[in-house]
Every structure is written in structure tokens, then in C-alpha cells.
C-alpha positions in Angstrom: 1.5 21.6 -59.0 -0.5 19.5 -56.5 1.3 16.3 -57.6 4.6 17.9 -56.6 3.4 18.9 -53.2 3.7 15.8 -51.0 2.7 17.7 -47.8 -0.5 18.9 -49.5 -1.3 15.4 -50.7 -0.6 13.9 -47.3 -2.8 16.6 -45.6 -5.6 15.7 -48.0 -5.4 12.0 -47.2 -4.2 11.0 -50.7 -2.9 7.4 -50.6 -2.5 6.9 -54.4 -1.3 8.9 -57.3 -2.2 8.1 -60.9 -0.1 10.2 -63.3 -1.5 10.2 -66.8 1.4 12.3 -68.1 4.3 10.1 -66.7 7.7 10.2 -68.1 10.7 12.4 -68.7 8.9 14.4 -71.5 5.9 15.1 -69.3 5.5 15.1 -65.5 8.3 13.0 -64.3 7.5 12.3 -60.7 7.4 8.4 -60.6 7.4 6.0 -57.6 10.8 7.2 -56.4 9.4 10.8 -55.9 6.8 9.4 -53.5 9.1 6.8 -51.8 9.3 8.8 -48.6 5.5 8.7 -48.2 3.0 5.8 -48.0 1.5 6.8 -51.4 1.3 4.2 -54.1 2.1 5.4 -57.6 0.9 4.4 -61.0 2.2 6.1 -64.2 0.8 6.1 -67.7 3.2 7.6 -70.2 0.6 9.2 -72.5 0.6 12.1 -75.0 -2.3 14.4 -75.3 -2.7 13.8 -79.0 -5.8 12.6 -80.8 -3.8 9.8 -82.5 -2.4 8.5 -79.1 -4.2 5.3 -78.1 -5.0 5.6 -74.4 -7.5 2.7 -74.4 -4.9 0.0 -73.5 -4.5 1.7 -70.2 -8.3 2.0 -69.4 -8.6 -1.3 -67.4 -5.4 -1.0 -65.4 -6.1 2.6 -64.5 -9.7 1.7 -63.5 -8.4 -1.1 -61.2 -5.8 1.3 -59.7 -8.4 3.9 -59.0 -10.9 1.3 -57.6 -8.2 -0.1 -55.3 -7.2 3.4 -54.2 -10.8 4.4 -53.4 -11.2 1.3 -51.2 -8.4 2.6 -49.0 -8.8 6.4 -49.1 -8.2 9.0 -51.8 -6.5 9.1 -55.2 -5.1 12.0 -57.1 -5.5 11.4 -60.9 -3.6 14.1 -62.8 -1.9 15.0 -66.0 -0.4 18.3 -67.2 -3.6 20.3 -67.3 -6.1 18.0 -65.8 -8.7 18.2 -68.6 -7.9 15.5 -71.2 -5.7 12.5 -70.3 -6.6 12.3 -66.6 -10.2 13.1 -67.3 -10.3 10.3 -69.9 -8.9 7.8 -67.4 -11.5 8.9 -64.8 -14.3 8.6 -67.3 -13.1 5.1 -68.2 -13.1 4.2 -64.5 -16.6 5.4 -64.0 -17.7 3.4 -67.1 -15.9 0.2 -66.2 -16.2 0.0 -62.4 -19.3 2.2 -61.7 -21.2 1.0 -64.8 -22.0 4.5 -66.1 -22.6 5.2 -69.7 -20.2 7.7 -71.3 -22.8 10.4 -71.1 -23.5 9.7 -67.5 -19.8 9.6 -66.7 -19.2 13.0 -68.4 -22.1 14.5 -66.6 -20.9 13.2 -63.3 -17.4 14.6 -63.7 -18.5 17.9 -65.1 -20.5 18.6 -62.0 -17.1 18.9 -60.2 -14.7 20.2 -62.9 -14.3 21.3 -66.5 -13.0 18.5 -68.7 -12.2 18.4 -72.3 -10.8 15.1 -73.6 -9.4 15.4 -77.0 -11.3 14.0 -80.0 -9.3 10.8 -80.2 -9.8 10.0 -76.5 -13.5 10.7 -76.9 -13.7 8.2 -79.8 -11.9 5.6 -77.7 -14.4 6.2 -74.8 -17.2 5.9 -77.3 -15.8 2.5 -78.4 -15.5 1.5 -74.7 -19.1 2.6 -74.2 -20.3 0.4 -77.0 -18.3 -2.6 -75.8 -19.6 -2.3 -72.3 -23.2 -1.9 -73.5 -22.9 -5.2 -75.3 -21.6 -6.9 -72.1 -24.6 -5.5 -70.0 
């Protein structure tokens, strides 16, 4: 609901919106929906299924979130706010803030309940392993 309330987003200082449930079959806001605001939009057309590969979107989502936070605030959302969007936020924390998966989950869970599906968790585990090798 918050993603559809432009006045609310403006009042909260949101400058960027990352929709992890983009597309006509999900939450179809898109850049045109926000065109009468100064908000930048990035959509990821993802399904909340354990066999959906969200990992190709990790880096671009992390860069979008990072750029957004350097300006002001970003809303990262999906349909229920616990799986797709949570996974992209966890990936951001791991990629840009250099947290481990466990640290990222703990950090996010202090603010909200999240429950990435089993497939997304496996993808995050793989990202965690790859990032650990790079460190």
C-alpha cells in the first residue's frame, strides 16, 4: 500500500523506489507511476518461488539501494515485504556493507520480520560464500 501512496512517500522523504514484484502480474507501478514526483524507480520482475533465480538482480539492486541512500531514502518493497524485497536488502548489506549473511539477517530482523523463501536463502548462502572468498 505504501508504494501506491505517493504523498506518503514524499512526506517520508523517499527519493527512490525498488519494486521487487514489478510487472503486470505483480505490483505494476513502474517509472510512469512516479513520473509526477522526483522519485527514481527500479523494478525487478520476480516471483516469490523457491525455483526463481533472484541472484542475477543482486548487484544491480545493491547499486540502486546504495545510490539511493547517498541521496536520501529508498523504499524497497514487494507484495508482502518479507521474501523478495528482504532478499534484495540482505544482498545489499552483504555486497555494499560487507556483512555476512548471518549478520545481515540479524540487522534486518531488528527492524522487521522477514522470511525469504528457501530458494532465495540458498542464493544468499552462495553469495555469502563468494563474498567470503573475495575478502
